[in-house]
DSSP file (Angstrom, degrees, kcal/mol; ACC not computed):
  #  RESIDUE AA STRUCTURE BP1 BP2  ACC     N-H-->O    O-->H-N    N-H-->O    O-->H-N    TCO  KAPPA ALPHA  PHI   PSI    X-CA   Y-CA   Z-CA
    1    1 A M              0   0    0      0, 0.0    83,-0.1     0, 0.0    48,-0.0   0.000 360.0 360.0 360.0 156.1  323.3   94.8   36.3
    2    2 A G        -     0   0    0     82,-3.3    47,-0.4     1,-0.1     2,-0.3   0.084 360.0 -95.6 -96.4-152.1  322.7   92.6   39.3
    3    3 A K        -     0   0    0     45,-0.1     2,-0.7    80,-0.1    45,-0.2  -0.932  27.2-110.9-130.1 152.7  319.8   90.8   40.7
    4    4 A I  B     -A   47   0A   0     43,-2.5    43,-1.8    -2,-0.3    80,-0.1  -0.775  43.2-145.0 -81.4 120.3  317.3   91.6   43.5
    5    5 A T     >  -     0   0    0     -2,-0.7     4,-2.5    41,-0.2     5,-0.2  -0.338  21.9-108.5 -84.5 166.8  318.2   89.2   46.2
    6    6 A V  H  > S+     0   0    0     32,-0.2     4,-3.0     1,-0.2     5,-0.3   0.909 121.0  50.8 -58.8 -43.2  315.8   87.5   48.6
    7    7 A I  H  >>S+     0   0    0      2,-0.2     4,-2.6     1,-0.2     5,-0.8   0.928 110.7  47.2 -63.4 -45.8  317.1   89.7   51.5
    8    8 A E  I  >>S+     0   0    0      3,-0.2     5,-3.0     1,-0.2     4,-1.1   0.915 116.2  46.2 -61.5 -41.8  316.6   92.9   49.5
    9    9 A F  I  <>S+     0   0    0     -4,-2.5     5,-2.2     3,-0.2    -2,-0.2   0.961 122.2  32.6 -65.4 -53.0  313.1   91.8   48.5
   10   10 A K  I  <5S+     0   0    0     -4,-3.0     5,-0.2    -5,-0.2    -3,-0.2   0.905 129.1  32.0 -75.8 -42.9  311.9   90.7   51.9
   11   11 A E  I  <5S+     0   0    0     -4,-2.6    -3,-0.2    -5,-0.3    -2,-0.1   0.778 132.7  20.8 -92.0 -27.4  313.7   93.0   54.2
   12   12 A R  I  X<S+     0   0    0     -4,-1.1     4,-2.4    -5,-0.8    -3,-0.2   0.853 124.7  40.4-105.8 -57.8  314.0   96.2   52.2
   13   13 A L  I  ><S+     0   0    0     -5,-3.0     4,-2.6     1,-0.2     5,-0.2   0.946 118.3  45.5 -62.2 -51.1  311.5   96.3   49.4
   14   14 A M  H  ><S+     0   0    0     -5,-2.2     4,-2.3    -6,-0.2    -1,-0.2   0.873 113.1  51.4 -63.9 -35.8  308.5   94.9   51.4
   15   15 A R  H  > S+     0   0    0      2,-0.2     4,-2.2    -5,-0.2    -1,-0.2   0.916 110.5  49.5 -64.1 -42.5  309.3   97.1   54.3
   16   16 A T  H  X S+     0   0    0     -4,-2.4     4,-1.2     2,-0.2    -2,-0.2   0.922 111.7  48.1 -62.0 -45.0  309.3  100.1   52.0
   17   17 A L  H  <>S+     0   0    0     -4,-2.6     5,-2.2     1,-0.2     3,-0.3   0.901 110.1  51.5 -64.9 -40.5  306.0   99.2   50.4
   18   18 A R  H ><5S+     0   0    0     -4,-2.3     3,-1.7     1,-0.2    -1,-0.2   0.907 107.6  53.0 -61.8 -40.9  304.4   98.6   53.9
   19   19 A A  H 3<5S+     0   0    0     -4,-2.2    -1,-0.2     1,-0.3    -2,-0.2   0.764 104.7  56.6 -65.4 -24.4  305.6  102.1   54.9
   20   20 A R  T 3<5S-     0   0    0     -4,-1.2    -1,-0.3    -3,-0.3    -2,-0.2   0.188 123.9-106.8 -92.0  16.0  303.9  103.5   51.8
   21   21 A N  T < 5 +     0   0    0     -3,-1.7     2,-0.2     1,-0.2    -3,-0.2   0.759  57.3 166.3  67.3  30.3  300.7  101.9   53.0
   22   22 A Y      < -     0   0    0     -5,-2.2    -1,-0.2     1,-0.1    46,-0.0  -0.560  39.5-114.6 -67.7 141.7  300.4   99.0   50.5
   23   23 A T     >  -     0   0    0     -2,-0.2     4,-2.5     1,-0.1     5,-0.2  -0.250  19.7-108.1 -74.6 165.1  297.7   96.7   51.8
   24   24 A D  H  > S+     0   0    0      1,-0.2     4,-2.4     2,-0.2     5,-0.2   0.895 122.1  52.4 -58.3 -40.2  298.4   93.1   53.1
   25   25 A Q  H  > S+     0   0    0      2,-0.2     4,-2.4     1,-0.2    -1,-0.2   0.910 109.0  48.8 -64.5 -42.2  296.7   91.8   49.9
   26   26 A E  H  > S+     0   0    0      2,-0.2     4,-2.4     1,-0.2    -2,-0.2   0.915 112.3  48.3 -63.5 -43.0  298.9   94.0   47.7
   27   27 A L  H  X S+     0   0    0     -4,-2.5     4,-2.3     1,-0.2    -2,-0.2   0.901 111.4  50.4 -64.0 -40.4  302.0   92.8   49.4
   28   28 A E  H  X S+     0   0    0     -4,-2.4     4,-2.5    -5,-0.2    -2,-0.2   0.906 109.9  50.6 -63.7 -41.8  300.9   89.2   49.2
   29   29 A D  H  X S+     0   0    0     -4,-2.4     4,-2.3     2,-0.2    -2,-0.2   0.921 110.0  49.9 -62.5 -44.3  300.3   89.6   45.4
   30   30 A V  H  X S+     0   0    0     -4,-2.4     4,-1.7     1,-0.2    -2,-0.2   0.938 112.1  47.9 -59.5 -47.2  303.7   91.1   44.9
   31   31 A E  H  X S+     0   0    0     -4,-2.3     4,-1.2     1,-0.2    -2,-0.2   0.911 111.3  50.2 -62.7 -42.7  305.4   88.3   46.7
   32   32 A K  H  < S+     0   0    0     -4,-2.5     4,-0.5     1,-0.2     3,-0.3   0.907 109.2  51.7 -61.5 -42.6  303.4   85.6   44.8
   33   33 A I  H  < S+     0   0    0     -4,-2.3    -1,-0.2     1,-0.2     4,-0.2   0.855 120.1  33.0 -65.6 -35.7  304.3   87.1   41.5
   34   34 A F  H  X S+     0   0    0     -4,-1.7     4,-2.0    -5,-0.2     3,-0.4   0.469  90.7  97.3-101.1  -2.4  308.0   87.2   42.1
   35   35 A M  H  X S+     0   0    0     -4,-1.2     4,-1.8    -3,-0.3    -1,-0.1   0.893  81.3  52.8 -56.1 -46.3  308.3   84.1   44.3
   36   36 A G  H  4 S+     0   0    0     -4,-0.5    -1,-0.2     1,-0.2    -2,-0.1   0.873 111.0  47.0 -60.2 -38.6  309.5   81.8   41.5
   37   37 A D  H >4 S+     0   0    0     -3,-0.4     9,-1.7    -4,-0.2     3,-0.9   0.872 110.4  52.7 -70.3 -37.6  312.3   84.1   40.5
   38   38 A L  H 3< S+     0   0    0     -4,-2.0   -32,-0.2     1,-0.2    -2,-0.2   0.838 115.7  38.8 -68.0 -32.6  313.5   84.6   44.1
   39   39 A Y  T 3< S+     0   0    0     -4,-1.8    -1,-0.2    -5,-0.2    -2,-0.2  -0.049  82.7 131.9-114.7  32.1  313.8   80.9   44.8
   40   40 A E  S <  S-     0   0    0     -3,-0.9     5,-0.2     4,-0.2    -3,-0.1  -0.087  74.9 -52.1 -66.2 177.6  315.1   79.5   41.6
   41   41 A D    >>  -     0   0    0      3,-0.1     3,-1.9     1,-0.1     4,-1.0  -0.148  69.9 -96.1 -49.3 152.8  318.1   77.1   41.6
   42   42 A Y  G >4 S+     0   0    0      1,-0.3     3,-0.8     2,-0.2    -1,-0.1   0.821 122.4  47.1 -47.6 -48.0  321.0   78.6   43.5
   43   43 A D  G 34 S+     0   0    0      1,-0.2    -1,-0.3     3,-0.0    -2,-0.1   0.664 119.9  39.9 -74.1 -14.6  322.9   80.1   40.6
   44   44 A R  G <4 S+     0   0    0     -3,-1.9    -1,-0.2     4,-0.0    -2,-0.2   0.372  84.8 132.6-110.2   1.6  319.8   81.7   39.1
   45   45 A R    <<  +     0   0    0     -4,-1.0    -7,-0.2    -3,-0.8     2,-0.2  -0.251  48.8  40.8 -61.0 137.8  318.2   82.8   42.4
   46   46 A G  S    S-     0   0    0     -9,-1.7     2,-0.6   -10,-0.1   -41,-0.2  -0.455  91.8 -72.3 113.7 173.4  317.0   86.4   42.5
   47   47 A I  B     -A    4   0A   0    -43,-1.8   -43,-2.5    -2,-0.2     2,-0.1  -0.923  46.5-166.6-109.8 116.4  315.2   88.8   40.1
   48   48 A D     >  -     0   0    0     -2,-0.6     4,-2.5   -45,-0.2     5,-0.2  -0.431  38.1 -95.6 -95.8 176.5  317.2   90.0   37.1
   49   49 A E  H  > S+     0   0    0    -47,-0.4     4,-2.4     1,-0.2     5,-0.2   0.880 122.9  50.6 -60.5 -41.7  316.3   92.9   34.8
   50   50 A K  H  > S+     0   0    0      1,-0.2     4,-2.3     2,-0.2    -1,-0.2   0.929 112.0  46.8 -63.4 -46.0  314.7   90.6   32.1
   51   51 A E  H  > S+     0   0    0      2,-0.2     4,-2.6     1,-0.2    -2,-0.2   0.894 110.4  53.7 -63.2 -39.9  312.5   88.9   34.7
   52   52 A L  H  X S+     0   0    0     -4,-2.5     4,-2.2     2,-0.2     5,-0.2   0.938 109.9  46.7 -60.3 -47.9  311.5   92.2   36.2
   53   53 A K  H  X S+     0   0    0     -4,-2.4     4,-2.2     1,-0.2    -2,-0.2   0.910 112.7  50.5 -60.8 -42.8  310.4   93.5   32.7
   54   54 A E  H  X S+     0   0    0     -4,-2.3     4,-2.3     1,-0.2    -2,-0.2   0.908 110.3  48.7 -63.1 -42.9  308.5   90.3   32.0
   55   55 A R  H  X S+     0   0    0     -4,-2.6     4,-2.8     1,-0.2    -1,-0.2   0.908 112.8  47.0 -66.0 -41.3  306.7   90.3   35.3
   56   56 A F  H  X S+     0   0    0     -4,-2.2     4,-2.2     2,-0.2    -1,-0.2   0.861 110.2  52.8 -70.9 -33.2  305.6   94.0   35.0
   57   57 A K  H  X S+     0   0    0     -4,-2.2     4,-1.7    -5,-0.2    -1,-0.2   0.936 112.7  45.7 -61.8 -45.6  304.5   93.4   31.4
   58   58 A W  H  X S+     0   0    0     -4,-2.3     4,-1.4     1,-0.2    -2,-0.2   0.928 111.9  51.0 -62.9 -45.9  302.3   90.5   32.7
   59   59 A M  H  < S+     0   0    0     -4,-2.8    -1,-0.2     1,-0.2    -2,-0.2   0.887 110.9  48.2 -62.5 -38.5  301.0   92.5   35.6
   60   60 A R  H  < S+     0   0    0     -4,-2.2     3,-0.5     1,-0.2    -1,-0.2   0.840 115.1  45.3 -70.6 -31.5  299.9   95.4   33.3
   61   61 A A  H  < S+     0   0    0     -4,-1.7    -1,-0.2     1,-0.2    -2,-0.2   0.644 119.2  42.3 -83.2 -15.4  298.3   93.0   30.9
   62   62 A N    ><  +     0   0    0     -4,-1.4     3,-2.2    -3,-0.2     4,-0.2  -0.391  62.5 151.1-129.6  54.3  296.5   91.0   33.7
   63   63 A K  G >  S+     0   0    0     -3,-0.5     3,-0.9     1,-0.3    -1,-0.1   0.728  71.0  63.6 -62.9 -21.7  295.2   93.6   36.1
   64   64 A S  G 3  S+     0   0    0      1,-0.2    -1,-0.3    -3,-0.1    -5,-0.0   0.593  93.5  64.5 -77.4  -8.0  292.4   91.4   37.2
   65   65 A K  G <  S+     0   0    0     -3,-2.2     2,-0.3    -6,-0.2    -1,-0.2   0.459 110.1  26.7 -94.1  -2.7  294.9   88.8   38.5
   66   66 A H  S <  S-     0   0    0     -3,-0.9   -40,-0.1    -4,-0.2   -41,-0.0  -0.918  75.1-118.0-151.0 174.4  296.3   91.1   41.3
   67   67 A S  S    S+     0   0    0     -2,-0.3     2,-0.4   -42,-0.2   -41,-0.1   0.259  71.9 109.6-105.9  11.7  295.2   94.0   43.4
   68   68 A L        -     0   0    0    -42,-0.1    -2,-0.1    -5,-0.1     2,-0.1  -0.725  55.9-143.8 -93.0 136.7  297.7   96.7   42.4
   69   69 A D     >  -     0   0    0     -2,-0.4     4,-2.3     1,-0.1     5,-0.2  -0.342  34.4 -92.8 -88.0 177.0  296.6   99.7   40.3
   70   70 A S  H  > S+     0   0    0      1,-0.2     4,-2.2     2,-0.2     5,-0.2   0.875 124.7  50.5 -60.0 -41.7  298.6  101.4   37.6
   71   71 A D  H  > S+     0   0    0      1,-0.2     4,-2.4     2,-0.2    -1,-0.2   0.906 111.1  48.9 -64.6 -40.9  300.2  104.0   39.9
   72   72 A E  H  > S+     0   0    0      2,-0.2     4,-3.0     1,-0.2    -2,-0.2   0.883 109.3  52.8 -66.5 -37.6  301.2  101.3   42.3
   73   73 A L  H  X S+     0   0    0     -4,-2.3     4,-2.7     2,-0.2     5,-0.2   0.924 110.5  47.6 -62.3 -43.7  302.7   99.3   39.5
   74   74 A D  H  X S+     0   0    0     -4,-2.2     4,-2.2     2,-0.2    -2,-0.2   0.926 114.6  46.2 -62.1 -44.8  304.7  102.3   38.3
   75   75 A E  H  X S+     0   0    0     -4,-2.4     4,-2.4     2,-0.2    -2,-0.2   0.918 113.6  48.8 -63.9 -44.7  305.9  103.0   41.9
   76   76 A L  H  X S+     0   0    0     -4,-3.0     4,-2.7     2,-0.2     5,-0.2   0.919 111.2  49.2 -62.5 -45.4  306.8   99.3   42.5
   77   77 A E  H  X S+     0   0    0     -4,-2.7     4,-2.0    -5,-0.2    -1,-0.2   0.920 111.9  48.8 -62.1 -43.9  308.7   99.0   39.3
   78   78 A S  H  X S+     0   0    0     -4,-2.2     4,-0.8    -5,-0.2    -1,-0.2   0.914 113.1  47.5 -61.2 -43.9  310.7  102.2   40.0
   79   79 A E  H >< S+     0   0    0     -4,-2.4     3,-0.7     1,-0.2     4,-0.4   0.906 111.2  50.3 -65.6 -42.2  311.5  101.0   43.5
   80   80 A M  H >< S+     0   0    0     -4,-2.7     3,-1.6     1,-0.2     4,-0.3   0.855 101.7  61.7 -67.4 -33.8  312.6   97.5   42.4
   81   81 A K  H >< S+     0   0    0     -4,-2.0     3,-1.1     1,-0.3    -1,-0.2   0.770  91.2  68.9 -63.6 -24.3  314.9   98.9   39.7
   82   82 A K  T << S+     0   0    0     -4,-0.8    -1,-0.3    -3,-0.7    -2,-0.2   0.765  98.1  51.7 -63.4 -24.6  316.9  100.6   42.5
   83   83 A Y  T <         0   0    0     -3,-1.6    -1,-0.2    -4,-0.4    -2,-0.2   0.501 360.0 360.0 -93.6  -5.2  318.0   97.1   43.7
   84   84 A L    <         0   0    0     -3,-1.1   -82,-3.3    -4,-0.3    -1,-0.2   0.497 360.0 360.0 -76.3 360.0  319.3   95.9   40.3
């Protein structure tokens, strides 16, 4: 499997989420949570499958730290897996 690139994340995923009526706050939360993975050192840049699983595990365990509900988390995870 590959990685979700910065371009896929910013230009495709975020556009898709906006079209699905995610709020500005929800989009900001998503970007904050994945920012470190997207901008790692050049050879590690992007979000791989392991990182994706870890972030969603954290988001589900820490719902008070972001504004996405369970249905949105499921939808987001499904959408992001399309880019792996």
